[in-house]
PAROKE-807872 format. One line per field, with one value per residue (C-alpha): x, y, z; residue in three letters; residue number from 1. Coordinates in steps of 0.1 Angstrom, whole numbers, plus 5000, padded with zeros to 4 digits. Example, Ala and Ser with C-alpha at 12.3 -4.5 7.8 and 13.67 -1.06 7.14 Angstrom:
// PAROKE-807872
c1 <- [5123;5137] $
c2 <- [4955;4989] $
c3 <- [5078;5071] $
type <- [ala;ser] $
seq <- [1;2] $
END
This chain:
// PAROKE-807872
c1 <- [0867;0848;0813;0793;0768;0791;0780;0800;0782;0808;0845;0867;0843;0848;0817;0813;0780;0743;0714;0677;0683;0708;0742;0772;0805;0836;0863;0894;0881;0844;0814;0784;0751;0726;0690;0681;0705;0735;0716;0720;0745;0744;0776;0771;0802;0840;0867;0877;0909;0931;0961;0970;0998;0990;1013;0996;0961;0971;0984;0953;0931;0949;0948;0910;0904;0885;0913;0940;0917;0910;0947;0957;0929;0934;0911;0914;0888;0892;0859;0824;0796;0762;0746;0708;0705;0718;0751;0780;0812;0843;0877;0908;0938;0914;0877;0855;0818;0791;0756;0741;0753;0771;0792;0822;0828;0846;0876;0866;0892;0930;0949;0984;0980;0972;0996;0965;0961;0929;0908;0910;0886;0850;0864;0839;0806;0775;0753;0718;0705;0727;0739;0775;0802;0833;0866;0897;0933;0948;0985;1011;1037;1043;1039;1013;0985;0957;0929;0892;0877;0840;0823;0792;0769;0761;0798;0809;0827;0855;0874;0893;0868;0889;0926;0939;0969;1002;1008;0972;0964;0983;0954;0916;0902;0867;0839;0805;0771;0748;0712;0700;0719;0723;0760;0792;0817;0854;0875;0913;0944;0968;0988;0970;0974;0963;0933;0902;0865;0855;0822;0807;0772;0778;0794;0830;0827;0837;0850;0844;0863;0840;0866;0901;0937;0933;0934;0898;0889;0911;0885;0884;0847;0816;0779;0755;0722;0692;0706;0743;0776;0791;0826;0854;0888;0917;0948;0970;1005;1019;1000;1010;0998;0962;0934;0906;0869;0836;0824;0791;0787;0752;0740;0713;0738;0771;0784;0807;0802;0827;0805;0828;0865;0876;0913;0922;0918;0884;0883;0850;0814;0779;0743;0714;0679;0665;0689;0715;0750;0781;0818;0849;0883;0916;0947;0979;1009;1034;1009;1015;0990;0970;0961;0942;0957;0923;0899;0866;0830;0810;0773;0747;0709;0703;0734;0746;0753;0778;0786;0815;0799;0828;0866;0886;0921;0949;0966;0987;0974;1008;0994;1019;0995;0968;0966;0986;0964;0936;0906;0869;0853;0816;0794;0790;0759;0723;0721;0692;0703;0684;0714;0751;0775;0812;0846;0875;0911;0943;0923;0922;0898;0878;0903;0888;0854;0820;0804;0770;0763;0731;0722;0706;0668;0670;0691;0680;0685;0707] $
c2 <- [3735;3720;3731;3713;3742;3765;3770;3786;3816;3830;3828;3859;3882;3903;3909;3946;3961;3956;3981;3974;3937;3942;3927;3946;3930;3937;3921;3939;3974;3964;3967;3942;3940;3911;3916;3879;3864;3859;3842;3869;3897;3931;3950;3984;4003;4003;4026;4056;4049;4078;4068;4092;4077;4053;4026;4030;4028;3997;3980;3989;3975;3942;3939;3945;3917;3887;3861;3881;3888;3851;3844;3872;3869;3905;3916;3953;3976;3979;3993;4000;4019;4029;4061;4065;4081;4050;4067;4042;4053;4033;4034;4022;4046;4074;4079;4072;4082;4066;4082;4060;4081;4060;4030;4047;4057;4091;4099;4126;4126;4120;4105;4111;4148;4150;4123;4105;4069;4051;4031;3994;3970;3978;4009;4033;4043;4059;4080;4075;4106;4130;4109;4116;4090;4088;4069;4071;4066;4032;4037;4016;4043;4058;4085;4099;4125;4103;4120;4113;4123;4132;4129;4151;4165;4129;4121;4151;4170;4155;4170;4162;4167;4156;4150;4131;4145;4128;4097;4094;4064;4043;4042;4039;4004;4015;4040;4024;4041;4034;4041;4032;4060;4083;4085;4073;4050;4052;4020;4026;4005;3989;3990;3993;4031;4034;4011;4032;4034;4070;4084;4116;4129;4161;4152;4154;4189;4170;4135;4117;4087;4059;4035;4022;4016;3978;3950;3944;3976;3969;3961;3962;3968;3964;3956;3981;3966;3983;3977;3969;3970;3936;3930;3906;3917;3921;3911;3898;3884;3917;3911;3875;3877;3888;3864;3871;3870;3882;3910;3927;3961;3966;4002;3996;3989;3999;3964;3944;3907;3882;3860;3836;3826;3828;3825;3843;3881;3891;3914;3918;3914;3918;3913;3897;3909;3884;3898;3871;3884;3871;3876;3863;3855;3858;3836;3857;3835;3835;3842;3822;3798;3791;3754;3757;3776;3787;3816;3809;3821;3826;3833;3842;3842;3859;3882;3861;3825;3820;3790;3784;3773;3773;3766;3776;3763;3788;3787;3817;3830;3843;3877;3905;3930;3929;3910;3878;3867;3841;3864;3863;3894;3902;3929;3961;3982;3981;3944;3938;3904;3873;3850;3851;3859;3862;3862;3845;3852;3831;3799;3765;3760;3792;3820;3851;3833;3846;3820;3816;3798;3778;3754;3721;3720;3700;3728;3761;3788;3817] $
c3 <- [1651;1681;1673;1645;1645;1625;1589;1561;1546;1523;1519;1520;1538;1569;1590;1598;1609;1614;1611;1608;1603;1574;1577;1562;1553;1533;1512;1499;1488;1485;1508;1506;1523;1530;1541;1542;1568;1544;1517;1491;1488;1471;1463;1479;1469;1465;1477;1456;1438;1448;1427;1399;1378;1350;1365;1399;1384;1364;1395;1414;1386;1387;1425;1424;1398;1411;1404;1422;1451;1455;1456;1479;1504;1514;1542;1531;1546;1584;1596;1583;1600;1588;1599;1606;1572;1555;1546;1548;1565;1557;1574;1555;1550;1560;1560;1530;1526;1504;1503;1476;1447;1421;1432;1446;1483;1483;1504;1529;1557;1555;1584;1570;1567;1604;1615;1628;1637;1629;1653;1663;1647;1658;1674;1658;1674;1659;1681;1667;1686;1665;1636;1646;1645;1668;1670;1691;1679;1684;1686;1703;1709;1744;1754;1730;1733;1720;1701;1696;1662;1655;1622;1617;1589;1577;1576;1556;1584;1605;1634;1666;1695;1724;1732;1762;1781;1770;1789;1804;1782;1756;1731;1727;1723;1714;1718;1726;1723;1753;1744;1779;1795;1765;1768;1751;1768;1760;1767;1770;1777;1783;1816;1849;1850;1814;1816;1822;1814;1806;1795;1781;1783;1764;1731;1745;1760;1791;1798;1831;1845;1856;1868;1861;1871;1869;1844;1853;1836;1806;1779;1742;1742;1764;1761;1777;1790;1806;1841;1837;1818;1807;1793;1791;1804;1780;1800;1772;1772;1785;1818;1827;1863;1855;1848;1824;1833;1821;1844;1851;1867;1882;1883;1909;1937;1921;1924;1901;1896;1882;1860;1840;1838;1802;1805;1773;1766;1753;1722;1704;1715;1700;1709;1689;1685;1711;1737;1735;1743;1725;1733;1717;1732;1714;1713;1716;1708;1736;1764;1795;1811;1779;1777;1743;1714;1701;1696;1714;1713;1745;1746;1773;1770;1804;1808;1837;1827;1799;1777;1753;1721;1697;1699;1668;1668;1661;1627;1614;1580;1569;1560;1559;1575;1601;1634;1639;1667;1665;1667;1662;1646;1652;1637;1656;1651;1665;1675;1651;1636;1643;1643;1650;1622;1626;1608;1624;1614;1620;1627;1611;1581;1586;1583;1567;1562;1571;1594;1610;1643;1639;1668;1659;1661;1693;1710;1723;1696;1702] $
type <- [unk;unk;unk;unk;unk;unk;unk;unk;unk;unk;unk;unk;unk;unk;unk;unk;unk;unk;unk;unk;unk;unk;unk;unk;unk;unk;unk;unk;unk;unk;unk;unk;unk;unk;unk;unk;unk;unk;unk;unk;unk;unk;unk;unk;unk;unk;unk;unk;unk;unk;unk;unk;unk;unk;unk;unk;unk;unk;unk;unk;unk;unk;unk;unk;unk;unk;unk;unk;unk;unk;unk;unk;unk;unk;unk;unk;unk;unk;unk;unk;unk;unk;unk;unk;unk;unk;unk;unk;unk;unk;unk;unk;unk;unk;unk;unk;unk;unk;unk;unk;unk;unk;unk;unk;unk;unk;unk;unk;unk;unk;unk;unk;unk;unk;unk;unk;unk;unk;unk;unk;unk;unk;unk;unk;unk;unk;unk;unk;unk;unk;unk;unk;unk;unk;unk;unk;unk;unk;unk;unk;unk;unk;unk;unk;unk;unk;unk;unk;unk;unk;unk;unk;unk;unk;unk;unk;unk;unk;unk;unk;unk;unk;unk;unk;unk;unk;unk;unk;unk;unk;unk;unk;unk;unk;unk;unk;unk;unk;unk;unk;unk;unk;unk;unk;unk;unk;unk;unk;unk;unk;unk;unk;unk;unk;unk;unk;unk;unk;unk;unk;unk;unk;unk;unk;unk;unk;unk;unk;unk;unk;unk;unk;unk;unk;unk;unk;unk;unk;unk;unk;unk;unk;unk;unk;unk;unk;unk;unk;unk;unk;unk;unk;unk;unk;unk;unk;unk;unk;unk;unk;unk;unk;unk;unk;unk;unk;unk;unk;unk;unk;unk;unk;unk;unk;unk;unk;unk;unk;unk;unk;unk;unk;unk;unk;unk;unk;unk;unk;unk;unk;unk;unk;unk;unk;unk;unk;unk;unk;unk;unk;unk;unk;unk;unk;unk;unk;unk;unk;unk;unk;unk;unk;unk;unk;unk;unk;unk;unk;unk;unk;unk;unk;unk;unk;unk;unk;unk;unk;unk;unk;unk;unk;unk;unk;unk;unk;unk;unk;unk;unk;unk;unk;unk;unk;unk;unk;unk;unk;unk;unk;unk;unk;unk;unk;unk;unk;unk;unk;unk;unk;unk;unk;unk;unk;unk;unk;unk;unk;unk;unk;unk;unk;unk;unk;unk;unk;unk;unk;unk;unk;unk;unk;unk;unk;unk;unk] $
seq <- [1;2;3;4;5;6;7;8;9;10;11;12;13;14;15;16;17;18;19;20;21;22;23;24;25;26;27;28;29;30;31;32;33;34;35;36;37;38;39;40;41;42;43;44;45;46;47;48;49;50;51;52;53;54;55;56;57;58;59;60;61;62;63;64;65;66;67;68;69;70;71;72;73;74;75;76;77;78;79;80;81;82;83;84;85;86;87;88;89;90;91;92;93;94;95;96;97;98;99;100;101;102;103;104;105;106;107;108;109;110;111;112;113;114;115;116;117;118;119;120;121;122;123;124;125;126;127;128;129;130;131;132;133;134;135;136;137;138;139;140;141;142;143;144;145;146;147;148;149;150;151;152;153;154;155;156;157;158;159;160;161;162;163;164;165;166;167;168;169;170;171;172;173;174;175;176;177;178;179;180;181;182;183;184;185;186;187;188;189;190;191;192;193;194;195;196;197;198;199;200;201;202;203;204;205;206;207;208;209;210;211;212;213;214;215;216;217;218;219;220;221;222;223;224;225;226;227;228;229;230;231;232;233;234;235;236;237;238;239;240;241;242;243;244;245;246;247;248;249;250;251;252;253;254;255;256;257;258;259;260;261;262;263;264;265;266;267;268;269;270;271;272;273;274;275;276;277;278;279;280;281;282;283;284;285;286;287;288;289;290;291;292;293;294;295;296;297;298;299;300;301;302;303;304;305;306;307;308;309;310;311;312;313;314;315;316;317;318;319;320;321;322;323;324;325;326;327;328;329;330;331;332;333;334;335;336;337;338;339;340;341;342;343;344;345;346;347;348;349;350;351;352;353;354;355;356;357;358;359;360;361;362;363;364;365;366] $
END
């Protein structure tokens, strides 16, 4: 790794969410929380064991043991979100809900029965105005009539609230809550004609297209600010003629700016409490024109000027499931953390490790 400002916080922990200064993370089937910047961790809950046979239950018990988990290094839980009420919503093979009762998160929504695909990492959005949670299907089949699912009643009720016409998009990358405009943004991909940015102001009664039909508008996520939208483009190895940049759309004059060349596709992004913006680029093996086989972290303190602060060399983990790309995962949520936490995967030394970026005292803090 190129930056000496990266500090190991905890091995085998996937960063997930932030709310009110609390950092939530997961490992295997367990969810943890830290309210002191990663110094101490509290086990919040674990997933309900839905297996019924004695053999299956015994197998599950062995897999959840500490020794086996250390050896397997299984990432497990895919997404965690925390509602304004404090209820924890977990996505794994379906949706699980934990309201503070006991230690087990209960299974409340089954994907298999509805032939439903779950969201991409960081693909869930909480609307703090209503307490509702949303995600769109991430499916790599074509053509497919992609659905958006809404969770309401503090995560007890789940239903499809919108369905795209077959062939309109390939899949949903993420849904992003925008507190500055009181709307939800929907990022889709992947080809030019499938790459769009949509929005809804009325809880998916209607869906409006903001822009699209270009790799510029192919984004895994975006960062709303008071006066703009900021994102990194996601032109991967399937779009060899497209270059990737960080873009900004200004609402005052409806103009788009190209802020920074980043070469690789951008996946996940986050913001810190002081307004610092953070974006990660991903290494997709086989992509043309990539000089450095690494996942990188870019930061901006003013939403305009960007600096690459970490270069994480690619190294396959050998996991049988999950992404095979060199990727940096950031917490989604309310942007209330004081410092940057992240979990890289498929990189040298720090694979599936919770890491903090802490500048030297002589450097400007994030």
